Phi, psi and omega in degrees: 000129178293158174308318190291316180298312179306312176298330179285322178292330177286320183297316185293318183303314179304312173302314178301310183291323169306311179297325178297307181301315182294324175298311179297319178298317181298322176292320178300310182297330179290319177300320175295321183291320178301308187288328182289316178295318177298318180289328183284336178296342177274348185272279183222158177268179180290342178273346183097344178291155176294136183283156178289129181259152181268137180301129177089002197258327189272173184276164180310153186293129175098346182279127186280147182286134172308134179273128181283142189291146171294134174291138177290139178297136183285144175302146179293129186288145174297141181295141176292145182296154184295140183238159185300318179286351177258000184263173173270356181287317180067186174292141177277125173299136176231134183283159172268125178273343175066278174201161183301137183087350176309132172248138173218145182283137168229145184269097184245326176223138181302137175064028180223138181257127171249147172238142179255123178249129176282121170262339169199172187247336182221099345300164174283104193234119187238164177228137185230114181277145175066030183295320178240148178278166175309310184294330176296318181298306184299329181292315182294324177305308186293323180297316181308306184294315174306316178294333185089134178261157176227151177309132178287343181208136164249171185283132177318142176254173178299345178300333176297310180303319185299310184302311173307314179299329182283341188293146180265072172214142185272173181288324178302322181288320175302310179304321180292321172301318177282338181273086194292312181277005173047050177258006170092356184213152181263120180276174185294319176295325177285336172294313190289324175302328182300322194267009188257018178260120176083184172278154178167204172286128177284117180274128177252165175308317178303320177296317181297321173299317180299319185290315176303324186284317179295323182263007178052042185278344184237067190289336176276356167071022185265012174073016183231146178247128173274174185295313184302321176298316186295328188282350179280347188260147172294144175308327182246029191296325186293308180303319176296310180306310177298325175298318184296323180273352174101130187240129173275154170303334180283352173267000177274171175297326170218155184225099186197178171229148177208168177216178181229131182243121184291139184236006182280193180304129179099353183276175192296145191300327183286317181296327177290321179301309173315301177300320178291328175293324176295317171308315181283335169301299186289324190056040177267164176300131188299328182294330176287314180298314178306319181265020173263188189296149172301172182289125173262125179248131186235141178243129170241118180281179182299135181088354172287152181197171172208112177299148188310142182198171168262145181281338183213154179256172184296143180260135176233171176307324184267012179257135175238169179261146173307315187286323186263355180293341175298331184247348180291341179058045188192162178238142174222151182297332181239141178225152176211174187270348169055048183274096178297320185232135168256130167239110180258139179234132168279128186258350177207162173277142190249129184298319181207133179074212177077008177302150169272117185264142163232094187303321183246020178306125178069010163312150174278338170222169179228123173218127183309305182295335190274002167289342179247108182239121180046046178069007169272119189250116179287346178270356176281105183280352178275334181244321196235035178295323181294354176270348189287145177301331183218129174235136183249123183272132177300125174226122190309130173097335181285150179237143168245143185225118174218160179265134175279340187225149174285169173276148177274004186075002175237023177087016174223183186296136176248214179295156165305132171278100185293337180284000173283004173318129179202160177204173188252118178294155187290137179278116183262346169212138178086204179235149177231130182233136179211164180227148178229130172248112176264138176246114192261122176229131176283131172303326180270109190299320180295326173290326175293320173296317180293322170304308177301323175293318182291323183289333181295324179297336177276350186253025174278184189287344181279340180235120179309135185292324179301310184298316183297315180289314182304312179303317182294323189253004184301332178248013182256005174291064182237139179240150181257000000 
């Protein structure tokens, strides 16, 4: 029996036992009630006068009436869990795209008109020109430089391999997971798809052939890996091989520097202004936006890039959100950032390259393996940006706004929108500066409500708001 089946069986057993106990308690309470009320009818009436007796019905003279036992006090009912309709969060407002190219006015700044332009419906993606002024863009860059930037990605260490080795999963199970078409051998694109999880070295078809040769992983030279050939490889053999032969920054999944700027109470006026403008743009509850991640500022030098990725991952029963796991009182094997919305700002004009690519925007269908055709990988933003369905050129002050999740149909967060796959094309000339505002919302509304209640305790007068937010998000600055 699988772990999932075992959990389901235990859950079913618990439900049955609870039902049986509740049923027995209800029957006992009903018998006590009938007994007590029938005996009470022989004592007094509502007016206090002795009741009229029927001959032969009462007890002998001088015999005491039996006393009904005192009913046991019923336990206090447990408070119902918080519900969406009972909370101050309410239903999440979601903008309408109408159709590609549609323009709609938005009220962001007094005495100034902004237009929201629909760029795609899958994902639901908008562009807002002049969202930031030139002065605001320059100030954000200046604040980022003062804060100091760090490398967005470092080389994966051997700790990654140790963690993989500790997983209770066999080589056969891994092979079957990678063998999408279940033909008993791993094709090039199946191997490439395997190497695209998280940060690491960006594996190309040329890399795969180089590794096969170096590790003698494909002795028959047919470009395919059988199960027996796969068993000879370490689960992290590709990354390890490339690290040993030396890796350039251009070979990483992303090549950039970044920092985080606090936007809460007490932050720089411009950063507070940007956050309030985002609240007006998204029309989401202010308390959710205020308690989301700080502003991330990113710098791409010439040659900088970020291969296509999702800002947030899919949600399963075994998945928790980074921000609400602090109050969920449980541990899950999978975690993701739960970024419901991305608002990206272009802070400068780029001399060459640096577009934001959406490879499958408004595609009729989405399939992971179809992203690689004839060794052309649509996620590769150093080689194949021009093949993306949608390219957005960086223009200073322009903002992009898209949803990383669909609606659940009831006013809350639904499934991941796989079409939100996007990346940063390689900068061919000059430097590129952008900033990201992510709005974190847990698809589990109860956990989100619990998080809002918990975080409010950190933002009282006794605790500096900046310390509270920084403390809560210090380990959550993770991108997928």
